[in-house]
C-alpha positions in Angstrom: 5.0 5.8 -4.2 5.1 7.1 -7.8 4.8 4.3 -10.3 6.7 4.3 -13.7 3.3 5.2 -15.4 2.9 8.2 -13.2 6.5 9.3 -13.7 6.1 9.1 -17.5 2.9 11.3 -17.3 4.8 13.8 -15.3 7.8 14.0 -17.6 5.6 14.1 -20.6 3.7 17.0 -19.2 0.3 15.2 -18.7 0.5 15.3 -14.9 2.0 17.5 -12.2 3.5 16.4 -8.8 2.4 18.4 -6.0 2.5 18.6 -2.2 0.1 20.2 0.3 0.2 20.6 4.0 -3.1 20.2 5.7 -4.0 20.7 9.3 -4.2 23.5 11.8 -7.9 23.0 12.1 -10.7 20.5 12.0 -11.2 20.2 8.3 -9.4 21.0 5.0 -10.7 20.8 1.4 -8.4 20.3 -1.6 -10.0 21.5 -4.8 -9.7 19.3 -7.9 -9.8 21.2 -11.2 -12.2 20.5 -14.0 -11.1 17.7 -16.3 -8.5 16.6 -13.7 -8.1 13.9 -11.2 -5.7 13.4 -8.3 -3.8 10.4 -7.1 -2.6 10.7 -3.4 0.4 8.5 -3.1 1.9 9.4 0.3 0.7 10.6 3.6 2.9 11.8 6.4 1.2 12.4 9.8 2.9 14.2 12.6 1.3 13.6 16.0 -0.4 16.2 18.3 -0.2 16.6 22.0 -3.6 18.2 22.7 -2.8 18.7 26.4 -0.8 20.9 28.7 -0.9 20.6 32.4 -0.5 23.5 34.8 0.3 23.0 38.5 -0.1 19.6 40.0 -3.1 18.8 38.0 -1.5 15.5 36.9 -4.9 13.7 36.8 -5.4 15.5 33.6 -3.2 12.9 32.0 -6.3 10.7 32.2 -7.6 13.0 29.4 -5.2 11.1 27.0 -7.7 8.3 27.1 -9.9 10.4 25.0 -7.5 12.6 23.2 -4.6 10.1 22.7 -5.4 9.0 19.1 -6.4 10.9 16.0 -8.8 9.8 13.2 -8.4 11.2 9.7 -11.2 10.8 7.1 -10.3 11.4 3.4 -13.2 11.4 1.1 -14.8 12.8 -2.0 -17.9 12.0 -4.0 -16.6 8.6 -5.2 -14.1 7.6 -2.7 -13.8 7.3 1.1 -10.9 6.3 3.3 -10.2 6.4 6.9 -6.9 6.4 8.9 -6.3 6.1 12.8 -3.0 7.3 14.3 -1.5 6.6 17.7 -0.2 9.9 19.3 2.9 9.5 21.3 4.2 12.1 23.8 7.1 13.3 25.8 6.1 14.8 29.1 8.6 17.5 30.5 8.8 20.3 33.0 8.8 23.6 31.4 9.0 25.9 34.5 8.4 25.8 38.3 7.9 29.5 38.9 5.3 30.4 40.0 3.6 27.2 39.1 4.8 24.0 37.5 3.9 23.6 34.0 4.1 20.0 32.5 4.3 20.1 28.8 3.0 17.2 26.8 4.8 17.5 23.5 4.2 15.2 20.4 6.7 12.9 19.0 7.0 10.5 16.1 6.0 10.5 12.4 3.8 8.0 10.5 4.4 7.6 6.8 1.9 5.8 4.7 2.2 5.1 0.9 -1.2 5.1 -0.7 -2.9 5.1 -4.1 -6.2 7.1 -3.4 -7.8 8.4 -6.7 -10.2 11.4 -6.5 -12.0 13.1 -9.4 -13.7 15.7 -7.3 -12.9 18.0 -4.4 -11.4 16.1 -1.4 -12.2 16.5 2.3 -9.7 15.9 5.0 -11.5 15.7 8.4 -9.7 15.4 11.7 -11.3 14.2 15.0 -10.3 12.4 18.2 -10.7 8.8 18.8 -12.8 8.5 22.0 -13.3 5.8 24.5 -14.1 2.2 23.5 -16.1 1.1 26.4 -18.7 -1.3 25.1 -17.5 -4.9 24.7 -19.6 -7.3 22.5 -19.0 -11.0 22.6 -20.0 -13.1 19.5 -18.9 -16.3 17.9 -18.0 -16.5 14.3 -20.7 -18.1 12.2 -20.1 -21.3 10.5 -19.8 -20.0 7.0 -17.3 -17.2 8.0 -13.5 -17.5 7.7 -12.3 -19.0 11.0 -9.8 -21.6 12.2 -9.7 -23.6 15.5 -7.1 -22.6 18.0 -4.2 -22.0 18.3 -4.5 -20.2 14.9 -7.8 -18.4 15.5 -10.8 -18.1 17.9 -12.7 -20.7 16.0 -16.3 -20.6 14.8 -19.7 -22.1 15.8 -19.6 -25.9 15.6 -15.9 -26.3 16.3 -14.6 -27.7 19.5 -12.8 -25.6 22.1 -13.6 -22.2 20.5 -13.0 -19.0 22.4 -15.5 -16.2 22.0 -13.8 -13.2 20.5 -14.7 -9.7 21.6 -15.4 -6.6 19.5 -15.0 -3.1 21.0 -17.9 -1.0 19.9 -16.9 2.6 20.4 -19.3 4.5 22.6 -19.5 8.2 23.1 -18.4 9.9 26.4 -22.1 10.3 27.2 -22.4 6.5 27.0 -25.5 6.5 24.9 -24.4 7.0 21.2 -22.9 4.2 19.3 -19.9 5.3 17.4 -20.1 2.5 14.8 -20.9 4.1 11.5 -24.1 2.1 10.9 -23.9 -1.3 12.5 -22.5 -2.4 15.8 -22.5 -5.5 17.9 -21.8 -8.9 16.7 -22.3 -7.9 13.0 -18.5 -7.4 12.7 -18.1 -11.1 12.1 -21.0 -11.8 9.9 -20.5 -12.1 6.2 -22.0 -9.8 3.6 -21.4 -6.7 5.4 -19.9 -3.5 4.0 -16.4 -3.1 5.3 -16.7 0.7 5.4 -19.7 0.3 7.6 -18.2 -2.3 9.9 -14.7 -0.9 10.4 -13.7 0.5 13.7 -14.6 4.1 13.4 -15.8 7.2 15.4 -18.3 9.8 14.4 -17.3 13.5 14.2 -19.4 14.9 16.8 -19.3 17.1 20.1 -17.5 14.3 22.0 -14.7 13.7 19.4 -14.3 17.0 17.4 -10.7 18.3 17.4 -10.8 21.4 19.7 -7.2 21.7 20.9 -6.0 24.1 18.2 -4.3 26.9 20.2 -0.7 26.1 20.2 1.9 24.6 17.7 2.1 21.2 19.4 -1.7 20.5 19.6 -3.1 21.1 16.1 -3.0 18.3 13.6 -0.5 18.4 10.7 -0.2 16.2 7.7 1.9 16.4 4.6 0.2 15.0 1.5 2.0 14.2 -1.8 -0.1 13.8 -4.8 -0.1 13.7 -8.7 -2.5 15.8 -10.6 -3.4 14.2 -14.0 -5.0 15.8 -16.9 -8.3 14.2 -18.1 -10.2 11.4 -16.4 -8.9 8.0 -15.4 -11.0 6.1 -18.1 -9.1 8.0 -20.8 -5.8 6.7 -19.8 -4.8 3.2 -21.0 -2.5 0.7 -19.1 -1.7 0.5 -15.4 -0.9 3.5 -13.2 
């Protein structure tokens, strides 16, 4: 959302409100002009279907296990953010002559208010969320935030704890961990970098966004942002 401070900057000519539609491909770069910075304040994601079924090939619906969710990474030299979206579908029969075509069409919109500040060019990278097949069990350490049941799973030393599970995403080949850096039980250990420990998938041959050949399959996101003159350090007060 646009704050009062940003609105004042726009009305005084020190900032410009802009929109950009990204998608239609695997990657998009938004250029940031010299002596400017950008604040992304709203993201509107529209789902993609990524699948059409010809004939009685209904087993292809199983492909939705690896194509059903979309990952969007938004990053520049100083900032990195990741979003995951559930893609929802309607399945309908388009024609039955000469062969039945089952169309899997996207539905639903996700709207997210953000406050992402970028001083350099911004990358928007799309990929699929693959299978999450590897299950890791690990208790929470004593010094980590944990409560006994029924509020939480508990931690080492507590009575009647239940060992929680962590899904470590594994590639379709079953050999490449899709955790950014660290997998396994590290997700509940203190001192880790949240960016490294979050649930994430790499952009590789098993997750790249390849279904780009029809209007319902390519990714599409509307971005609303404010372009501000100068650098953030030169502006006093809260945005």
